[in-house]
All heavy atoms as a GROMACS GRO file, in nm:
protein
  603
    1MET      N    1   1.471  -0.701   1.246
    1MET     CA    2   1.373  -0.654   1.145
    1MET      C    3   1.363  -0.755   1.038
    1MET      O    4   1.468  -0.804   0.985
    1MET     CB    5   1.410  -0.515   1.092
    1MET     CG    6   1.322  -0.464   0.992
    1MET     SD    7   1.368  -0.310   0.922
    1MET     CE    8   1.217  -0.226   0.949
    2ILE      N    9   1.245  -0.793   0.994
    2ILE     CA   10   1.223  -0.887   0.891
    2ILE      C   11   1.208  -0.807   0.767
    2ILE      O   12   1.143  -0.705   0.754
    2ILE     CB   13   1.090  -0.962   0.910
    2ILE    CG1   14   1.100  -1.040   1.042
    2ILE    CG2   15   1.049  -1.061   0.799
    2ILE    CD1   16   0.976  -1.106   1.085
    3THR      N   17   1.284  -0.859   0.668
    3THR     CA   18   1.282  -0.793   0.536
    3THR      C   19   1.203  -0.893   0.444
    3THR      O   20   1.236  -1.002   0.421
    3THR     CB   21   1.431  -0.775   0.472
    3THR    OG1   22   1.507  -0.702   0.558
    3THR    CG2   23   1.421  -0.711   0.341
    4ILE      N   24   1.107  -0.827   0.384
    4ILE     CA   25   1.020  -0.908   0.289
    4ILE      C   26   1.061  -0.866   0.143
    4ILE      O   27   1.072  -0.744   0.107
    4ILE     CB   28   0.876  -0.861   0.300
    4ILE    CG1   29   0.817  -0.893   0.447
    4ILE    CG2   30   0.772  -0.931   0.199
    4ILE    CD1   31   0.684  -0.837   0.475
    5PRO      N   32   1.090  -0.974   0.060
    5PRO     CA   33   1.131  -0.948  -0.075
    5PRO      C   34   1.008  -0.885  -0.147
    5PRO      O   35   0.899  -0.921  -0.143
    5PRO     CB   36   1.159  -1.089  -0.128
    5PRO     CG   37   1.110  -1.186  -0.040
    5PRO     CD   38   1.083  -1.113   0.087
    6MET      N   39   1.038  -0.774  -0.222
    6MET     CA   40   0.938  -0.703  -0.294
    6MET      C   41   0.927  -0.759  -0.436
    6MET      O   42   1.018  -0.806  -0.498
    6MET     CB   43   0.967  -0.553  -0.308
    6MET     CG   44   0.976  -0.488  -0.159
    6MET     SD   45   0.822  -0.516  -0.064
    6MET     CE   46   0.695  -0.424  -0.161
    7PRO      N   47   0.809  -0.747  -0.495
    7PRO     CA   48   0.782  -0.802  -0.624
    7PRO      C   49   0.858  -0.720  -0.737
    7PRO      O   50   0.889  -0.604  -0.705
    7PRO     CB   51   0.629  -0.784  -0.647
    7PRO     CG   52   0.581  -0.725  -0.525
    7PRO     CD   53   0.674  -0.700  -0.427
    8ASP      N   54   0.867  -0.766  -0.854
    8ASP     CA   55   0.937  -0.697  -0.965
    8ASP      C   56   0.884  -0.557  -0.987
    8ASP      O   57   0.953  -0.475  -1.023
    8ASP     CB   58   0.924  -0.788  -1.083
    8ASP     CG   59   1.007  -0.911  -1.078
    8ASP    OD1   60   1.094  -0.919  -0.987
    8ASP    OD2   61   0.984  -1.005  -1.157
    9TRP      N   62   0.751  -0.538  -0.983
    9TRP     CA   63   0.694  -0.407  -1.015
    9TRP      C   64   0.731  -0.298  -0.916
    9TRP      O   65   0.711  -0.187  -0.945
    9TRP     CB   66   0.540  -0.418  -1.017
    9TRP     CG   67   0.478  -0.474  -0.907
    9TRP    CD1   68   0.427  -0.604  -0.891
    9TRP    CD2   69   0.455  -0.414  -0.780
    9TRP    NE1   70   0.381  -0.627  -0.770
    9TRP    CE2   71   0.389  -0.514  -0.695
    9TRP    CE3   72   0.471  -0.288  -0.721
    9TRP    CZ2   73   0.342  -0.492  -0.563
    9TRP    CZ3   74   0.430  -0.267  -0.596
    9TRP    CH2   75   0.368  -0.368  -0.520
   10TYR      N   76   0.785  -0.329  -0.800
   10TYR     CA   77   0.809  -0.238  -0.698
   10TYR      C   78   0.914  -0.135  -0.739
   10TYR      O   79   0.896  -0.011  -0.704
   10TYR     CB   80   0.856  -0.308  -0.570
   10TYR     CG   81   0.885  -0.208  -0.460
   10TYR    CD1   82   0.781  -0.146  -0.388
   10TYR    CD2   83   1.017  -0.171  -0.425
   10TYR    CE1   84   0.809  -0.059  -0.284
   10TYR    CE2   85   1.035  -0.089  -0.321
   10TYR     CZ   86   0.935  -0.024  -0.262
   10TYR     OH   87   0.958   0.063  -0.158
   11GLU      N   88   1.002  -0.163  -0.817
   11GLU     CA   89   1.105  -0.066  -0.857
   11GLU      C   90   1.030   0.050  -0.950
   11GLU      O   91   1.092   0.162  -0.946
   11GLU     CB   92   1.220  -0.140  -0.944
   11GLU     CG   93   1.307  -0.220  -0.858
   11GLU     CD   94   1.426  -0.283  -0.930
   11GLU    OE1   95   1.453  -0.218  -1.042
   11GLU    OE2   96   1.469  -0.376  -0.883
   12ALA      N   97   0.933   0.024  -1.014
   12ALA     CA   98   0.862   0.129  -1.090
   12ALA      C   99   0.760   0.208  -0.996
   12ALA      O  100   0.704   0.302  -1.051
   12ALA     CB  101   0.787   0.060  -1.207
   13ALA      N  102   0.736   0.167  -0.870
   13ALA     CA  103   0.647   0.230  -0.787
   13ALA      C  104   0.693   0.374  -0.748
   13ALA      O  105   0.811   0.394  -0.710
   13ALA     CB  106   0.623   0.141  -0.667
   14SER      N  107   0.595   0.455  -0.730
   14SER     CA  108   0.634   0.600  -0.687
   14SER      C  109   0.682   0.594  -0.542
   14SER      O  110   0.759   0.690  -0.519
   14SER     CB  111   0.498   0.686  -0.699
   14SER     OG  112   0.448   0.699  -0.828
   15CYS      N  113   0.641   0.497  -0.463
   15CYS     CA  114   0.686   0.506  -0.329
   15CYS      C  115   0.822   0.449  -0.309
   15CYS      O  116   0.878   0.462  -0.200
   15CYS     CB  117   0.588   0.416  -0.240
   15CYS     SG  118   0.585   0.242  -0.301
   16ALA      N  119   0.884   0.382  -0.410
   16ALA     CA  120   1.014   0.328  -0.403
   16ALA      C  121   1.126   0.420  -0.349
   16ALA      O  122   1.219   0.383  -0.290
   16ALA     CB  123   1.066   0.260  -0.524
   17SER      N  124   1.109   0.550  -0.377
   17SER     CA  125   1.210   0.653  -0.339
   17SER      C  126   1.159   0.749  -0.226
   17SER      O  127   1.223   0.843  -0.208
   17SER     CB  128   1.250   0.730  -0.465
   17SER     OG  129   1.132   0.797  -0.517
   18VAL      N  130   1.054   0.698  -0.158
   18VAL     CA  131   0.999   0.782  -0.048
   18VAL      C  132   1.005   0.712   0.076
   18VAL      O  133   0.984   0.593   0.089
   18VAL     CB  134   0.844   0.820  -0.085
   18VAL    CG1  135   0.785   0.914   0.026
   18VAL    CG2  136   0.837   0.894  -0.215
   19GLY      N  137   1.031   0.790   0.186
   19GLY     CA  138   1.041   0.721   0.313
   19GLY      C  139   0.928   0.646   0.355
   19GLY      O  140   0.812   0.679   0.317
   20SER      N  141   0.941   0.564   0.451
   20SER     CA  142   0.833   0.475   0.495
   20SER      C  143   0.729   0.543   0.587
   20SER      O  144   0.617   0.488   0.620
   20SER     CB  145   0.881   0.345   0.568
   20SER     OG  146   0.962   0.384   0.681
   21ASP      N  147   0.761   0.662   0.643
   21ASP     CA  148   0.671   0.721   0.732
   21ASP      C  149   0.530   0.756   0.664
   21ASP      O  150   0.428   0.751   0.736
   21ASP     CB  151   0.723   0.857   0.774
   21ASP     CG  152   0.856   0.836   0.868
   21ASP    OD1  153   0.868   0.732   0.914
   21ASP    OD2  154   0.922   0.934   0.891
   22TYR      N  155   0.532   0.779   0.538
   22TYR     CA  156   0.397   0.802   0.475
   22TYR      C  157   0.325   0.678   0.467
   22TYR      O  158   0.192   0.687   0.473
   22TYR     CB  159   0.426   0.845   0.333
   22TYR     CG  160   0.495   0.976   0.308
   22TYR    CD1  161   0.625   0.982   0.246
   22TYR    CD2  162   0.429   1.094   0.338
   22TYR    CE1  163   0.682   1.107   0.242
   22TYR    CE2  164   0.495   1.224   0.324
   22TYR     CZ  165   0.619   1.220   0.268
   22TYR     OH  166   0.675   1.341   0.244
   23TRP      N  167   0.368   0.570   0.453
   23TRP     CA  168   0.294   0.436   0.415
   23TRP      C  169   0.253   0.376   0.547
   23TRP      O  170   0.166   0.293   0.553
   23TRP     CB  171   0.371   0.346   0.339
   23TRP     CG  172   0.456   0.422   0.225
   23TRP    CD1  173   0.581   0.454   0.221
   23TRP    CD2  174   0.386   0.487   0.127
   23TRP    NE1  175   0.604   0.535   0.114
   23TRP    CE2  176   0.483   0.555   0.047
   23TRP    CE3  177   0.250   0.502   0.071
   23TRP    CZ2  178   0.457   0.636  -0.067
   23TRP    CZ3  179   0.236   0.581  -0.039
   23TRP    CH2  180   0.324   0.645  -0.107
   24PHE      N  181   0.323   0.399   0.660
   24PHE     CA  182   0.290   0.336   0.790
   24PHE      C  183   0.278   0.438   0.898
   24PHE      O  184   0.362   0.448   0.989
   24PHE     CB  185   0.413   0.242   0.819
   24PHE     CG  186   0.422   0.126   0.716
   24PHE    CD1  187   0.520   0.137   0.614
   24PHE    CD2  188   0.336   0.018   0.712
   24PHE    CE1  189   0.534   0.041   0.517
   24PHE    CE2  190   0.348  -0.078   0.621
   24PHE     CZ  191   0.452  -0.064   0.511
   25PRO      N  192   0.172   0.522   0.889
   25PRO     CA  193   0.160   0.633   0.990
   25PRO      C  194   0.122   0.573   1.127
   25PRO      O  195   0.071   0.464   1.140
   25PRO     CB  196   0.041   0.712   0.928
   25PRO     CG  197  -0.039   0.615   0.854
   25PRO     CD  198   0.067   0.528   0.796
   26ASP      N  199   0.161   0.656   1.223
   26ASP     CA  200   0.132   0.615   1.366
   26ASP      C  201  -0.027   0.602   1.382
   26ASP      O  202  -0.107   0.675   1.302
   26ASP     CB  203   0.186   0.712   1.460
   26ASP     CG  204   0.345   0.708   1.470
   26ASP    OD1  205   0.391   0.599   1.444
   26ASP    OD2  206   0.395   0.806   1.495
   27LYS      N  207  -0.071   0.532   1.478
   27LYS     CA  208  -0.222   0.527   1.510
   27LYS      C  209  -0.275   0.674   1.516
   27LYS      O  210  -0.223   0.755   1.591
   27LYS     CB  211  -0.250   0.444   1.627
   27LYS     CG  212  -0.387   0.421   1.654
   27LYS     CD  213  -0.413   0.336   1.765
   27LYS     CE  214  -0.556   0.315   1.794
   27LYS     NZ  215  -0.591   0.215   1.898
   28GLY      N  216  -0.373   0.691   1.449
   28GLY     CA  217  -0.436   0.822   1.443
   28GLY      C  218  -0.383   0.924   1.340
   28GLY      O  219  -0.432   1.039   1.319
   29GLY      N  220  -0.269   0.876   1.282
   29GLY     CA  221  -0.206   0.961   1.178
   29GLY      C  222  -0.273   0.965   1.045
   29GLY      O  223  -0.363   0.892   1.020
   30THR      N  224  -0.228   1.049   0.966
   30THR     CA  225  -0.304   1.068   0.839
   30THR      C  226  -0.232   0.995   0.720
   30THR      O  227  -0.108   0.972   0.727
   30THR     CB  228  -0.303   1.221   0.790
   30THR    OG1  229  -0.366   1.238   0.664
   30THR    CG2  230  -0.162   1.278   0.771
   31THR      N  231  -0.314   0.945   0.629
   31THR     CA  232  -0.269   0.869   0.513
   31THR      C  233  -0.282   0.954   0.389
   31THR      O  234  -0.262   0.907   0.275
   31THR     CB  235  -0.350   0.747   0.496
   31THR    OG1  236  -0.484   0.767   0.483
   31THR    CG2  237  -0.327   0.645   0.614
   32HIS      N  238  -0.314   1.076   0.405
   32HIS     CA  239  -0.334   1.173   0.296
   32HIS      C  240  -0.216   1.179   0.206
   32HIS      O  241  -0.231   1.172   0.087
   32HIS     CB  242  -0.370   1.304   0.345
   32HIS     CG  243  -0.400   1.408   0.234
   32HIS    ND1  244  -0.509   1.401   0.154
   32HIS    CD2  245  -0.317   1.509   0.188
   32HIS    CE1  246  -0.507   1.505   0.066
   32HIS    NE2  247  -0.390   1.570   0.081
   33ALA      N  248  -0.103   1.206   0.255
   33ALA     CA  249   0.025   1.210   0.167
   33ALA      C  250   0.055   1.080   0.088
   33ALA      O  251   0.077   1.085  -0.018
   33ALA     CB  252   0.145   1.252   0.261
   34ALA      N  253   0.034   0.973   0.155
   34ALA     CA  254   0.057   0.834   0.086
   34ALA      C  255  -0.048   0.825  -0.027
   34ALA      O  256  -0.008   0.779  -0.135
   34ALA     CB  257   0.046   0.726   0.185
   35LYS      N  258  -0.168   0.850   0.001
   35LYS     CA  259  -0.278   0.837  -0.099
   35LYS      C  260  -0.249   0.930  -0.212
   35LYS      O  261  -0.282   0.892  -0.328
   35LYS     CB  262  -0.409   0.862  -0.036
   35LYS     CG  263  -0.449   0.743   0.047
   35LYS     CD  264  -0.595   0.758   0.098
   35LYS     CE  265  -0.636   0.632   0.179
   35LYS     NZ  266  -0.785   0.628   0.162
   36LYS      N  267  -0.192   1.051  -0.188
   36LYS     CA  268  -0.170   1.139  -0.297
   36LYS      C  269  -0.054   1.088  -0.386
   36LYS      O  270  -0.072   1.099  -0.514
   36LYS     CB  271  -0.143   1.280  -0.243
   36LYS     CG  272  -0.114   1.386  -0.345
   36LYS     CD  273  -0.094   1.524  -0.281
   36LYS     CE  274  -0.078   1.631  -0.381
   36LYS     NZ  275  -0.056   1.755  -0.326
   37ILE      N  276   0.036   1.035  -0.330
   37ILE     CA  277   0.155   0.969  -0.414
   37ILE      C  278   0.098   0.854  -0.494
   37ILE      O  279   0.134   0.831  -0.607
   37ILE     CB  280   0.269   0.935  -0.319
   37ILE    CG1  281   0.325   1.059  -0.261
   37ILE    CG2  282   0.372   0.851  -0.396
   37ILE    CD1  283   0.427   1.044  -0.141
   38CYS      N  284   0.026   0.770  -0.425
   38CYS     CA  285  -0.034   0.646  -0.483
   38CYS      C  286  -0.122   0.677  -0.606
   38CYS      O  287  -0.130   0.598  -0.698
   38CYS     CB  288  -0.114   0.566  -0.404
   38CYS     SG  289  -0.031   0.475  -0.262
   39ALA      N  290  -0.203   0.800  -0.601
   39ALA     CA  291  -0.295   0.832  -0.707
   39ALA      C  292  -0.229   0.837  -0.843
   39ALA      O  293  -0.292   0.805  -0.938
   39ALA     CB  294  -0.360   0.972  -0.674
   40ASP      N  295  -0.105   0.876  -0.848
   40ASP     CA  296  -0.038   0.887  -0.982
   40ASP      C  297   0.065   0.775  -1.009
   40ASP      O  298   0.134   0.780  -1.102
   40ASP     CB  299   0.034   1.018  -0.996
   40ASP     CG  300  -0.056   1.142  -0.991
   40ASP    OD1  301  -0.171   1.128  -1.060
   40ASP    OD2  302  -0.038   1.245  -0.930
   41CYS      N  303   0.054   0.673  -0.923
   41CYS     CA  304   0.162   0.569  -0.942
   41CYS      C  305   0.132   0.479  -1.057
   41CYS      O  306   0.016   0.432  -1.074
   41CYS     CB  307   0.156   0.487  -0.810
   41CYS     SG  308   0.288   0.358  -0.811
   42PRO      N  309   0.230   0.443  -1.145
   42PRO     CA  310   0.206   0.359  -1.254
   42PRO      C  311   0.184   0.210  -1.218
   42PRO      O  312   0.133   0.141  -1.310
   42PRO     CB  313   0.345   0.370  -1.328
   42PRO     CG  314   0.453   0.411  -1.237
   42PRO     CD  315   0.367   0.496  -1.140
   43VAL      N  316   0.212   0.172  -1.102
   43VAL     CA  317   0.183   0.040  -1.062
   43VAL      C  318   0.086   0.012  -0.946
   43VAL      O  319   0.088  -0.081  -0.874
   43VAL     CB  320   0.323  -0.037  -1.031
   43VAL    CG1  321   0.400  -0.053  -1.156
   43VAL    CG2  322   0.387   0.031  -0.919
   44ARG      N  323   0.002   0.111  -0.937
   44ARG     CA  324  -0.094   0.125  -0.833
   44ARG      C  325  -0.186  -0.011  -0.820
   44ARG      O  326  -0.201  -0.064  -0.710
   44ARG     CB  327  -0.183   0.245  -0.834
   44ARG     CG  328  -0.287   0.254  -0.726
   44ARG     CD  329  -0.371   0.368  -0.743
   44ARG     NE  330  -0.472   0.376  -0.631
   44ARG     CZ  331  -0.562   0.466  -0.621
   44ARG    NH1  332  -0.581   0.554  -0.711
   44ARG    NH2  333  -0.650   0.457  -0.518
   45THR      N  334  -0.228  -0.052  -0.940
   45THR     CA  335  -0.318  -0.174  -0.929
   45THR      C  336  -0.248  -0.293  -0.895
   45THR      O  337  -0.295  -0.373  -0.815
   45THR     CB  338  -0.374  -0.195  -1.081
   45THR    OG1  339  -0.447  -0.070  -1.120
   45THR    CG2  340  -0.452  -0.301  -1.100
   46GLN      N  341  -0.116  -0.310  -0.953
   46GLN     CA  342  -0.044  -0.429  -0.912
   46GLN      C  343  -0.009  -0.428  -0.756
   46GLN      O  344  -0.015  -0.529  -0.688
   46GLN     CB  345   0.098  -0.427  -0.980
   46GLN     CG  346   0.070  -0.454  -1.135
   46GLN     CD  347   0.077  -0.331  -1.204
   46GLN    OE1  348   0.026  -0.224  -1.171
   46GLN    NE2  349   0.152  -0.334  -1.322
   47CYS      N  350   0.021  -0.305  -0.704
   47CYS     CA  351   0.045  -0.291  -0.560
   47CYS      C  352  -0.080  -0.343  -0.473
   47CYS      O  353  -0.061  -0.411  -0.386
   47CYS     CB  354   0.085  -0.146  -0.534
   47CYS     SG  355   0.119  -0.108  -0.371
   48LEU      N  356  -0.196  -0.283  -0.518
   48LEU     CA  357  -0.310  -0.311  -0.436
   48LEU      C  358  -0.346  -0.471  -0.451
   48LEU      O  359  -0.379  -0.529  -0.353
   48LEU     CB  360  -0.436  -0.232  -0.494
   48LEU     CG  361  -0.569  -0.261  -0.429
   48LEU    CD1  362  -0.559  -0.242  -0.272
   48LEU    CD2  363  -0.679  -0.166  -0.483
   49GLU      N  364  -0.332  -0.518  -0.578
   49GLU     CA  365  -0.356  -0.664  -0.589
   49GLU      C  366  -0.262  -0.751  -0.501
   49GLU      O  367  -0.298  -0.844  -0.445
   49GLU     CB  368  -0.342  -0.702  -0.737
   49GLU     CG  369  -0.459  -0.661  -0.820
   49GLU     CD  370  -0.429  -0.679  -0.970
   49GLU    OE1  371  -0.332  -0.740  -1.006
   49GLU    OE2  372  -0.523  -0.648  -1.045
   50TRP      N  373  -0.130  -0.705  -0.495
   50TRP     CA  374  -0.034  -0.769  -0.419
   50TRP      C  375  -0.080  -0.770  -0.265
   50TRP      O  376  -0.071  -0.875  -0.194
   50TRP     CB  377   0.104  -0.716  -0.437
   50TRP     CG  378   0.208  -0.786  -0.360
   50TRP    CD1  379   0.286  -0.883  -0.402
   50TRP    CD2  380   0.258  -0.755  -0.230
   50TRP    NE1  381   0.381  -0.927  -0.316
   50TRP    CE2  382   0.368  -0.852  -0.202
   50TRP    CE3  383   0.214  -0.660  -0.129
   50TRP    CZ2  384   0.428  -0.843  -0.081
   50TRP    CZ3  385   0.291  -0.669  -0.015
   50TRP    CH2  386   0.391  -0.766   0.016
   51ALA      N  387  -0.121  -0.657  -0.218
   51ALA     CA  388  -0.161  -0.640  -0.083
   51ALA      C  389  -0.287  -0.718  -0.045
   51ALA      O  390  -0.288  -0.785   0.053
   51ALA     CB  391  -0.182  -0.491  -0.042
   52LEU      N  392  -0.377  -0.734  -0.139
   52LEU     CA  393  -0.502  -0.803  -0.116
   52LEU      C  394  -0.466  -0.948  -0.113
   52LEU      O  395  -0.514  -1.032  -0.032
   52LEU     CB  396  -0.602  -0.768  -0.223
   52LEU     CG  397  -0.668  -0.638  -0.210
   52LEU    CD1  398  -0.741  -0.600  -0.340
   52LEU    CD2  399  -0.744  -0.614  -0.088
   53ASP      N  400  -0.380  -1.003  -0.218
   53ASP     CA  401  -0.350  -1.133  -0.228
   53ASP      C  402  -0.268  -1.185  -0.105
   53ASP      O  403  -0.282  -1.297  -0.068
   53ASP     CB  404  -0.254  -1.167  -0.356
   53ASP     CG  405  -0.338  -1.148  -0.479
   53ASP    OD1  406  -0.467  -1.145  -0.477
   53ASP    OD2  407  -0.274  -1.149  -0.585
   54ASN      N  408  -0.181  -1.102  -0.051
   54ASN     CA  409  -0.098  -1.137   0.066
   54ASN      C  410  -0.156  -1.094   0.200
   54ASN      O  411  -0.096  -1.116   0.305
   54ASN     CB  412   0.039  -1.078   0.039
   54ASN     CG  413   0.115  -1.132  -0.067
   54ASN    OD1  414   0.172  -1.240  -0.046
   54ASN    ND2  415   0.112  -1.067  -0.189
   55VAL      N  416  -0.282  -1.045   0.204
   55VAL     CA  417  -0.349  -1.006   0.314
   55VAL      C  418  -0.254  -0.912   0.401
   55VAL      O  419  -0.239  -0.947   0.522
   55VAL     CB  420  -0.406  -1.116   0.401
   55VAL    CG1  421  -0.505  -1.068   0.509
   55VAL    CG2  422  -0.474  -1.223   0.303
   56GLU      N  423  -0.194  -0.820   0.339
   56GLU     CA  424  -0.101  -0.719   0.408
   56GLU      C  425  -0.170  -0.648   0.521
   56GLU      O  426  -0.282  -0.586   0.499
   56GLU     CB  427  -0.053  -0.628   0.304
   56GLU     CG  428   0.038  -0.522   0.359
   56GLU     CD  429   0.160  -0.575   0.436
   56GLU    OE1  430   0.229  -0.669   0.376
   56GLU    OE2  431   0.186  -0.536   0.552
   57PRO      N  432  -0.137  -0.663   0.650
   57PRO     CA  433  -0.207  -0.619   0.758
   57PRO      C  434  -0.183  -0.468   0.795
   57PRO      O  435  -0.253  -0.412   0.871
   57PRO     CB  436  -0.161  -0.707   0.870
   57PRO     CG  437  -0.032  -0.738   0.843
   57PRO     CD  438  -0.021  -0.757   0.692
   58TRP      N  439  -0.077  -0.405   0.738
   58TRP     CA  440  -0.031  -0.275   0.775
   58TRP      C  441  -0.015  -0.174   0.652
   58TRP      O  442   0.017  -0.225   0.546
   58TRP     CB  443   0.104  -0.277   0.849
   58TRP     CG  444   0.098  -0.376   0.965
   58TRP    CD1  445   0.171  -0.496   0.966
   58TRP    CD2  446   0.018  -0.374   1.078
   58TRP    NE1  447   0.136  -0.566   1.086
   58TRP    CE2  448   0.049  -0.491   1.156
   58TRP    CE3  449  -0.069  -0.278   1.134
   58TRP    CZ2  450  -0.008  -0.516   1.276
   58TRP    CZ3  451  -0.130  -0.308   1.252
   58TRP    CH2  452  -0.100  -0.422   1.332
   59GLY      N  453  -0.016  -0.056   0.689
   59GLY     CA  454   0.011   0.050   0.579
   59GLY      C  455  -0.079   0.072   0.476
   59GLY      O  456  -0.184   0.016   0.468
   60VAL      N  457  -0.035   0.159   0.381
   60VAL     CA  458  -0.115   0.192   0.257
   60VAL      C  459  -0.050   0.125   0.150
   60VAL      O  460   0.067   0.130   0.122
   60VAL     CB  461  -0.112   0.357   0.243
   60VAL    CG1  462  -0.175   0.383   0.109
   60VAL    CG2  463  -0.171   0.419   0.356
   61TRP      N  464  -0.128   0.040   0.070
   61TRP     CA  465  -0.081  -0.016  -0.046
   61TRP      C  466  -0.176   0.008  -0.160
   61TRP      O  467  -0.299  -0.017  -0.148
   61TRP     CB  468  -0.079  -0.173  -0.027
   61TRP     CG  469   0.032  -0.208   0.090
   61TRP    CD1  470   0.020  -0.210   0.228
   61TRP    CD2  471   0.164  -0.254   0.060
   61TRP    NE1  472   0.124  -0.247   0.273
   61TRP    CE2  473   0.222  -0.280   0.183
   61TRP    CE3  474   0.231  -0.274  -0.066
   61TRP    CZ2  475   0.349  -0.318   0.196
   61TRP    CZ3  476   0.372  -0.323  -0.055
   61TRP    CH2  477   0.420  -0.338   0.079
   62GLY      N  478  -0.130   0.040  -0.267
   62GLY     CA  479  -0.224   0.076  -0.381
   62GLY      C  480  -0.326   0.170  -0.362
   62GLY      O  481  -0.427   0.178  -0.419
   63GLY      N  482  -0.288   0.267  -0.266
   63GLY     CA  483  -0.373   0.375  -0.233
   63GLY      C  484  -0.493   0.346  -0.138
   63GLY      O  485  -0.586   0.415  -0.113
   64ALA      N  486  -0.481   0.220  -0.074
   64ALA     CA  487  -0.582   0.166   0.015
   64ALA      C  488  -0.521   0.148   0.150
   64ALA      O  489  -0.419   0.081   0.171
   64ALA     CB  490  -0.649   0.048  -0.041
   65THR      N  491  -0.592   0.181   0.268
   65THR     CA  492  -0.554   0.155   0.392
   65THR      C  493  -0.594   0.014   0.430
   65THR      O  494  -0.661  -0.058   0.357
   65THR     CB  495  -0.618   0.252   0.495
   65THR    OG1  496  -0.762   0.227   0.480
   65THR    CG2  497  -0.594   0.398   0.453
   66ARG      N  498  -0.549  -0.026   0.546
   66ARG     CA  499  -0.577  -0.161   0.597
   66ARG      C  500  -0.735  -0.185   0.595
   66ARG      O  501  -0.778  -0.281   0.562
   66ARG     CB  502  -0.511  -0.180   0.736
   66ARG     CG  503  -0.563  -0.297   0.819
   66ARG     CD  504  -0.494  -0.297   0.949
   66ARG     NE  505  -0.538  -0.187   1.033
   66ARG     CZ  506  -0.644  -0.204   1.125
   66ARG    NH1  507  -0.708  -0.319   1.134
   66ARG    NH2  508  -0.684  -0.108   1.201
   67LEU      N  509  -0.802  -0.082   0.658
   67LEU     CA  510  -0.951  -0.109   0.661
   67LEU      C  511  -1.022  -0.106   0.522
   67LEU      O  512  -1.106  -0.171   0.508
   67LEU     CB  513  -1.006   0.001   0.751
   67LEU     CG  514  -0.960   0.002   0.898
   67LEU    CD1  515  -1.010   0.128   0.974
   67LEU    CD2  516  -0.998  -0.128   0.969
   68GLU      N  517  -0.965  -0.022   0.433
   68GLU     CA  518  -1.018  -0.018   0.302
   68GLU      C  519  -0.991  -0.150   0.229
   68GLU      O  520  -1.075  -0.200   0.153
   68GLU     CB  521  -0.961   0.097   0.218
   68GLU     CG  522  -1.004   0.231   0.270
   68GLU     CD  523  -0.928   0.348   0.221
   68GLU    OE1  524  -0.808   0.333   0.175
   68GLU    OE2  525  -0.979   0.457   0.220
   69ARG      N  526  -0.871  -0.206   0.252
   69ARG     CA  527  -0.845  -0.340   0.192
   69ARG      C  528  -0.941  -0.444   0.243
   69ARG      O  529  -0.977  -0.538   0.182
   69ARG     CB  530  -0.696  -0.374   0.206
   69ARG     CG  531  -0.602  -0.277   0.118
   69ARG     CD  532  -0.462  -0.343   0.119
   69ARG     NE  533  -0.394  -0.350   0.240
   69ARG     CZ  534  -0.350  -0.260   0.318
   69ARG    NH1  535  -0.338  -0.131   0.274
   69ARG    NH2  536  -0.292  -0.291   0.432
   70ARG      N  537  -0.952  -0.441   0.374
   70ARG     CA  538  -1.039  -0.546   0.447
   70ARG      C  539  -1.182  -0.531   0.372
   70ARG      O  540  -1.238  -0.638   0.354
   70ARG     CB  541  -1.050  -0.505   0.593
   70ARG     CG  542  -1.136  -0.616   0.672
   70ARG     CD  543  -1.154  -0.584   0.806
   70ARG     NE  544  -1.026  -0.574   0.871
   70ARG     CZ  545  -1.020  -0.522   0.996
   70ARG    NH1  546  -1.119  -0.470   1.066
   70ARG    NH2  547  -0.904  -0.518   1.066
   71LYS      N  548  -1.232  -0.412   0.358
   71LYS     CA  549  -1.370  -0.403   0.299
   71LYS      C  550  -1.363  -0.455   0.152
   71LYS      O  551  -1.465  -0.527   0.113
   71LYS     CB  552  -1.404  -0.253   0.292
   71LYS     CG  553  -1.539  -0.215   0.227
   71LYS     CD  554  -1.576  -0.073   0.236
   71LYS     CE  555  -1.711  -0.052   0.171
   71LYS     NZ  556  -1.745   0.086   0.167
   72LEU      N  557  -1.263  -0.427   0.070
   72LEU     CA  558  -1.254  -0.481  -0.061
   72LEU      C  559  -1.241  -0.630  -0.058
   72LEU      O  560  -1.316  -0.695  -0.145
   72LEU     CB  561  -1.120  -0.439  -0.122
   72LEU     CG  562  -1.131  -0.281  -0.169
   72LEU    CD1  563  -0.995  -0.238  -0.205
   72LEU    CD2  564  -1.227  -0.266  -0.277
   73ARG      N  565  -1.176  -0.703   0.041
   73ARG     CA  566  -1.173  -0.840   0.045
   73ARG      C  567  -1.311  -0.898   0.079
   73ARG      O  568  -1.366  -0.999   0.031
   73ARG     CB  569  -1.068  -0.888   0.155
   73ARG     CG  570  -0.932  -0.888   0.101
   73ARG     CD  571  -0.834  -0.959   0.192
   73ARG     NE  572  -0.830  -0.911   0.323
   73ARG     CZ  573  -0.757  -0.802   0.364
   73ARG    NH1  574  -0.686  -0.741   0.281
   73ARG    NH2  575  -0.759  -0.767   0.496
   74LYS      N  576  -1.384  -0.832   0.178
   74LYS     CA  577  -1.521  -0.876   0.212
   74LYS      C  578  -1.619  -0.862   0.089
   74LYS      O  579  -1.691  -0.945   0.077
   74LYS     CB  580  -1.584  -0.796   0.328
   74LYS     CG  581  -1.514  -0.842   0.458
   74LYS     CD  582  -1.566  -0.757   0.573
   74LYS     CE  583  -1.504  -0.795   0.702
   74LYS     NZ  584  -1.570  -0.721   0.822
   75GLU      N  585  -1.604  -0.760   0.016
   75GLU     CA  586  -1.694  -0.730  -0.094
   75GLU      C  587  -1.661  -0.839  -0.212
   75GLU      O  588  -1.759  -0.874  -0.275
   75GLU     CB  589  -1.675  -0.604  -0.163
   75GLU     CG  590  -1.728  -0.493  -0.062
   75GLU     CD  591  -1.699  -0.346  -0.105
   75GLU    OE1  592  -1.615  -0.335  -0.215
   75GLU    OE2  593  -1.745  -0.248  -0.050
   76ALA      N  594  -1.541  -0.881  -0.222
   76ALA     CA  595  -1.495  -0.974  -0.316
   76ALA      C  596  -1.541  -1.123  -0.277
   76ALA      O  597  -1.560  -1.212  -0.369
   76ALA     CB  598  -1.348  -0.978  -0.347
   77ALA      N  599  -1.560  -1.140  -0.162
   77ALA     CA  600  -1.601  -1.279  -0.103
   77ALA      C  601  -1.734  -1.319  -0.132
   77ALA      O  602  -1.826  -1.237  -0.168
   77ALA     CB  603  -1.571  -1.288   0.053
   0.00000   0.00000   0.00000
């Protein structure tokens, strides 16, 4: 398994103490729980920016799914 170093803001993230099943659901699974946790996260903006900057291909980051992030990148281009 590859371990990616997390940015400094990660320790303040609401997800830091929650299992990864929420953030990386199986195909066809729901992201509702992850998005609910992200909604109140104090570092949601930094998380989303990090995922967009790093073209993160999987999971929920900053309250956005892979497809939502792809749309945001296209809109920004």
